[in-house]
N, C-alpha and C positions, 0 to 999 in steps of 0.2 A: 650310811645306809639311807636311801631315800624311799619313803613310803607315801603313796598317793591315796587320798581318801575322797571318794566321789559320792556326793549327797545332794539330793534335791528335796527341800521341805516345801510342801504344797499348801499348807494351811497355817499351822502353828510354827514355832521356832525350835521345838524340841529336838528334831532330827539333826539339825545343824549344830545345836549346842552340844549334843552328845558326841558328834564327830570331832568337834573342836576340843572337847575334853580329852578324848582318846589321843588326838594329835598332840596336845600339850604333854600328855604322859609319855608319848613316844619321844618328844623332844627332850624331856628330862632324862630319858634313858639313853640319849646320845644319837637318836635317829634324826633325819631331816624330813619332817612331814610337810606335805602340801595338801591343803583342803581345797577341793574343786566344788564350788557351791552353785547349784542351778536354781535355787529358789530366789524369792525377792530379797534384796539387801535389807538388813535389819538396822533400825535407827541407832540402837544403843549397843551394838555388837562390840564385844571386846575379844579379839582373836588371841590375845595373850602372847603376841609375838610370833604366832604361827603364820606361815605364808598362806594367803587365801586368794584363790583365783575365782573371780565372779563370772559365771556364764551369762549369756542373755537369759533373763529370768522367766520362769513360768510359775503359775500358781493354779490352784484348783478353783473351780466356779462353785463356791460354797462347799457343800458336801458332795458335789458331783465331781468325783476324781477322774472320770472319763474325759471330761472336757477341760483342757488346759488353756489358760489365758496367758497372753503375752503381757509385756510391761504396760501396754496401752489399754489393757482390760478387754481386748478383743480376742477371739479364739486364736491360738497359736497356729501359724501357717507353716507350710513346708520350708519356706526360706528361714524362718526363725529356728526350726528344729535342725536344719542343716548347719546353721551358724553355731548352734550348740555343739553338734558333733565335731565340727572343725576345731572349735576352741578346746574341746576335750583332747582331741588328737594332738594339738600343739602342746598342751600341758603334759601329756604323757610321752613326749618325744625328746625333750631337751632338759636334762638327760632322762632316759627311761627309768622309771622307778624300779626298785628291787622287789616291791610288793604293792598290791592294790587292795584296798578295802572299799567295798561298795555297800552303801547303806540301804537296807530293806530288800532290794532286788535279789532273787526273783519272788520273794514272798509278797512283795507289793511293787508299786511303780511299774506295772506291766505296760502302761502307755508310753513309758520311756525305755522299753526293752531294746530298741534299736541302738540307742546310745550306750546303754550298759553293755550290751553284747559286743559292740565295737571296741569299747574300752578293754574288756576282758581279752578279746582277740589281739589287741595291740601289745599285750604283755609278752615278754621274752619267754621262750619255752622253759618250763620248770619254775618260773617266778610264781610265788604263792599268791593266790587270790582268796580273799576272805569276804564273807557276808556278815554284816553287822545288823542285828535286829534288837528291838526293845524286848522287855520281859514278856509282854503279851502281844500277840498278833490279832488282827481282826480275823476271827475264824472264817474259813472258807465255807461258802454255802453250797457249792457244787463239787462233786468228786472230780470233774474235769479240771477245776482250778488247782486241786491238789496234784493231779497228774502233770499238769503243765509246769508247775513249780518244781516238782521232783525231777523232771526230765532236764531241767536247766541247772541243776546243782552239781553236775559232774565236774566242772572246772574248779570248784571251790575246795580249797584245802581244809577250811574249817568254817563253821557257823558260830559266831560270837553272840550269844544271847545275854543281854545285859540285865540279868536278874539273878535272884537266889532260888535255886531249885527247891529249897525247902518251903518257899513261900509262893513262888510263881513258876513252877516247872513249865517248860514249853508245851508239854502235853495238855495243859489247860486250854490252849488255843490252836494247836496244830495236831491234826489226827495222825500224822505220820512221824511224830517225834521219835519214836523208837527206832525207825529206820535210819535216823541221823545220828544215833548214839556214838558211833565211832568218830564223828567229826564235830559233834556238838560240845561247845565249851560254855558253861554258865560262868560269866565273869564276875557276878555280883553287880550291884547297881552303880551306874555312872553318875557321880555327883561330886561337887566340891564340898569340902567340910563346911559346916555352918560357921559363919563369921563369929568373932568373939562377942560375948554378950554385952550389949549396950542398953541399959534400961531406959535411957532418955533419948528422945528424938521422934521423928515422924513414925506414926503407927503405934506408939506406946499406949497400951490399954484399950486398943480399938478392936472392933470386928473388921478384919482385913479380908476383903473379897477379891480373889484373883482368878482369871480364866485363861492365863497364859498370854502369849504374844500375838495370837491370831485373832480373827474376827468371830470366833465362836463363843458360846456361853452368854450370849446377850439375854437369853431368857432368865438365867440365874442372876445376872447383874440387875435386871429390872426388878426381879422379885426381892433382891436384897435392898434396893433403893426404897421399895415400898415397906419392907420389914423395918427399916430404920425409923419410920414414922412413929411406931408405937414401942420402940425399944429403949431401954435405959442405957444401952451401949452407944458409943460413938462408932459410926460405920464409915469405912473408907473403901471405895470401889476402884479397882485398877482395871482400865479398859485397854484391850489390845486391838490391833487392826489398823489399816491405813487411815480410817476415819475416826480414830480414837478420840481426838479432841472434840469433834462434833457430837459423838455419842456420849462422851462424858458430860458435855453441857446439857444434853437432853436428860440424862439420868439425874443430874444435880437439880434439875427443875422439879423432880418428882417428890422431893422431900429433903430432910436435913442431912442426908449422907454427903460426904465429900467424894466427888467423882473426878478422876484425873487419868490421863494416859498412863500405861504401864511404865514403871520406873526402874532404872538400873539398880537402885538400892533395895529392891523388893526383899531380898533375903535378909538384910539387916532389919527391915521393918517387920518381917515375919517373926523374928526372934523376940521382938518387943510387944507384939500384939497380944491381946487377951484371948482371942480365938481366931482361927483361920477358917475361911469358907472358900472352897475352890472346886473346880472340876477335878477329874481324876486322870488327866493326862500324865505321861511318864514323869516329866521333870517336876510338875507341880505336886504330884503325889509323893515322890521321893523327897522333895524338899520339906513337905509337910511332915513326913515320917521322921526326918532327921532333926526337926525343930522340937524344942520342948513345949511349944505352944499347942494347946488342944486344937484339934482339927475336925471340921465337918467336910467330908468329901461327897460331892454331888456329881456322879458320873454322867457324862454326856451320852444320851441315848437317841438323839435325833437321827432320822434316816435309817433306823434299825441298827445303829452302831452298837457293838457288844464289847469291844476291847476295854473301854473304861469301866464298864460294869464288872467284868471279870477281875480286873485289877482291884477295884474297890472292895469286892467281896473278899479277896485275899488280904488286903490291907486292914480290913475291919477287925481282924484278930490282933492287931497291934495296939498296945496300950495308948490311950489318949486319942484314938481315931474313931469317929462315928460316921456311918454311911447313911445318906439320905437319898431317896429317889425323887427326882424332879417332878414326876407325875403325882406324887403324894403330898407335895409341898404347897403351902399357901404362905403369904408374907407373915402371917401371925405365927404359923408353926415354925418357920425359919427363925423368927425373932426369939421364940421360946427356946429352940434348940441351941441357938448361939449363946443366949444368956446362961443356960444350964452348963454348956461346955466351958464357958469362961470361968465359971465358979469351981471347976475341977482343978486339982493340983497339976502343976507342970510336971513333965516326965522326961526321963532320959531317952535318947535315940535307941531304936531297936532295929537297926538296919545296917547291913554291910554295904558300904558305899565306896569300895576301892576298885570298882569295875574298870575304870579307865586304866589304872596301873596294871591290872591283871590282863586286860585286853592287849595292852602294849607288850607285856611279857609274852603272851601267846604269839603275837605277830612276829616279834623278834626271834623267838625260839624257832618258829617255822622257817624263817629266813636263814637261820644257822643250821637247819637240818634236823631240828628236834621238834618236840611238841609239848606245849604247856599242859599241866595236869589240871583237872577240875578242882 
């Protein structure tokens, strides 16, 4: 059974990482998944043996999701978008998949609606189509946005929400969640199990600061670099983005903190750290909740973004997690909060993280004519 998963990450890497995790779970269940990725290629990506087709990439212009940039950093033109649609059509034609999973659309990625709609239309009659979304959406600001989205959900067999309804029900961020009840499946969180504990190695005993794989979170990184000046902890800053090396050098010049580009062994480092300081994007927050390391979550709120703040408030109820607001922080306050958190006992994970397996189960059940249960 062939399953195609269509995803475009525009800023961080979390969207692609989630789809790859679901694809690996499908492969373990005996399916043949193909991930079609339309975001920028990632330097340290491990597809885990899953077939990955790279489209001509686009990315967001900072927090401006309406303006898409091509690989040369210029606004994406009609020729680039046509090349993307042609590449998707080829990927879905030889051979046609038995099911299609589209990531976020139509709850997001409206600027890519034409290619998503073409992919859905290319499916054989009766072939199931799924929408994959994270636990928390960016809440719509206008009723027209809700109506636009709901009108485009008709072709979808199910909406796979990768969260725990006891912690982050979709109703926290989507006003029409009740109208989707018959098709909404909360899968649990999509994450790999934490690696085995290794007390020695990079990150051991440190304040580990991470902002994910994109170029966001620079304000938090700079505040952490300044916090290290007056802290008894050793601080390590992991920098994302295409200019990570240059930004890491700039941050390292601010004080004693070690700054370096984001590393593929981050999850192992997280388990050894004395305290984790991070944004509250999906992958980063879930990894922090699964780790025994005390965690400070600082949600991104630039540009009026609310998704991370909603998630942070939900995760604040988990043992070992404290939420700080960036607008209330100074380097001194961050240093004190990190030192206090590092002094707390380590704690067990309190999160269901089998979402990839449960999503794969739902997809394969639909292909077989059934429906997975919540």
